[in-house]
Phi, psi and omega in degrees: 000148172270144183282149176298143176273131180272099185259140178282152177296146175288134180267114178296328183278351174080012188234037190305312188263357177214071175297334183298322179300319179284332175287326178288323182288320182290329173299313177301321173301316179081027178254102180305317176306307182292327175300312179292327177299307180303322172298317178302326183286341184270151167292166179297326171296319178295322178299312181303309180301316179302306184299321186293338184268352180282144172287170184302320176295322172295315184297318179296320174299322183289310185295334175284324181295316184290336182279344184289000000 
């Protein structure tokens, strides 16, 4: 018998393993709507991870866009 293949869920955003890269890109674009949508698709843990991986300037950009 063959063993079942363990597949990871498909990430619709395409940033499953590095959400901070997409977060950084969206912050630079300045589109608060897309930024909020992307973050809402992430789990709370992935949101925290993504924000923690950003440098300070990108983190500030994200927070400013969300505050607008």
